[in-house]
Each structure stands twice: as structure tokens, then as C-alpha cells.
N, C-alpha and C positions, 0 to 999 in steps of 0.2 A: 563746612565751617568757613567763616569769612575772616579775612585778615586785612588790616588797614593798609592802604597803599602809601608808600613812602612819597612824600612831597605832594600828595593829593588827599587832603583831609576829609573831603566829602565823599570818598569812594572806598570800597573794600573789594577784595578779590578772593577767588578760590584757587587752589592749586591746579585746577583744570582750566583756568583762564576766564571764568565768568566774572563780570564786573558789576557790582551793586552800587547804585547811587543812593546815598542817605538823604539827599534833598528830595528826590522824587519817589523814593521807596520802590524802585523798579530795577530789574536787570537791564543793563544797557544793550542796545543793538550792536552787533559786531558786523563790520563790513570788510570786504576784501580789498587789499592794496596790490593785488597781482600775485601771481605764482603761489607762494606759500606764506605770505604775510597777511595778517588780518589786524584790524585796529578798532578802537572805540573813540568816540569824541568825548573828551573830558574838558571841564571848565574850571579855571582857576583865576581868581582876581578879575573876573569878567572876560577873560580871553579863552576862546575855544581852541583846542589842540587835538589833532589826531595822534594817538599814541598806540604803538604796536603792542598786541597782546603778549607776545613772547617776552618783550622787554619788561612789561609790568610784572609778569609771573617771575621772571628771573631776578629782577631787582627786589622783589618781595621775599622770595624763598631761598635764593642762592647767595653764597658769600660774594658780594658784589661791591666794587668801588668804581668811581668815575672813569678810571683808565681802562676798564674792561668792557667787553661786549657780551651780550647774551646770544648764544648760538644754538642751532638745532642739531641734534644727533642724526635725525633722519627727516629729510625734507619731503619724502614721498608719502608720509602718513596722511590720512584724510583729516579734514577739519572735523571736530575740534581737537582730536588726539595730537595733532602736530604741535600744539601749544601747551600740552600737559607738562608739568614739572619734570616728570621722568624722561622727557625727550629734550631737555634743555641743559646746557652747560655754559660755563663762563670761561672766556679766554681773552687774550689781548688781540690787537689788530693782526699781528703775525699769525697767531693761531687761526684766526678767522680766514685769512688769505690762504693758508695751507689747506684748511678744510675745503675751501671753495675749489682749489686746484685738484685736490684728491677726488672730489665728487664730480668734477667736470663742469662746474658752474662758471669757471673762469680760466682763461689761458694764462700760464705762467709768463711773466714779463721776459721778453727777449729783445734787446735793443737792435739786433741785427736782422732778425727774421721773425716777423709777427706770426707767420704760419697761417694755417687754415683750421678753423674750429672742427671741420669735418674730419681732419686727420687725427684729432685727439681720441684715444680709445674710450674715454669715459664721458665724452661730451653728449649732453642731452639738450636739444633746443627747447626753449621755454616759450610757450604760446604760439598761436598761429601766425602772428604778425612777424616774428623773427624768422620763422621758417620760410615765409614768402620772400623776405628780403634776400635770402641766400640764393634763391632760384634765379 
């Protein structure tokens, strides 16, 4: 079932994150933006914009307002399951930061000792590029 996208009148979306264009009558191609983010190119008023799939799903199906963010429950799920409605939740910036610290995606701020990411028990390096920089 298709649901209209908020702020994007020419497009609809499924709870699984598939985006349909009413102008071309086709499913849009999804591309990777690194690690666990994927996006589609949407056009509004002649301007093309890359929009993240999880943001579109969350803004369409979850109770959302502008001050909140759409977050993933589990970033380890494969594509496309990672962007399913059942894997998304809405929180504020503080919730998102705490989630990142708890999952080892970010070091808690410490003004006196930045520390070493390798010392963090939950830290997982993302991508080959970052692993090379630490060596």
C-alpha cells in the first residue's frame, strides 16, 4: 500500500521504504550514503534533493514534528530491512546522542580527555577508510 509523502506531492512511500514517483510511474532507485544510510533523489519545484529513506518512512508513519529525529533501533540490519517502519523510532537530539554513545558510534564528550576510541567497549569502526587512519 502506498502513502503520500509529506511535503513531496509527486511521491508516495511504503512502510518498507520503497518510493514511488507519480510523475514517472516507477519505483525510484535507492543509493547508499555510507554505512547504514540510503537515499533517493526527489524533485520539488525544479530542485533535486537527496533524501534519506529512514527519514521519509519516519515522517510519514511515526508521530513526528520538526524538532525530532528519526532514528534506527538496530543499525546492523541488512538493507532494506534497516529502513522498515518496525526498526525506526522518533527522538530528540539528546536521545539520538545517547543512542549513538550506547551503541559505540560516538564517543561521549569529555573536555579534559578525549580518549581513544579503541578503549571504548562498544566501539565498532565504520568502513575500511576509518580503520586505516587509526593504524
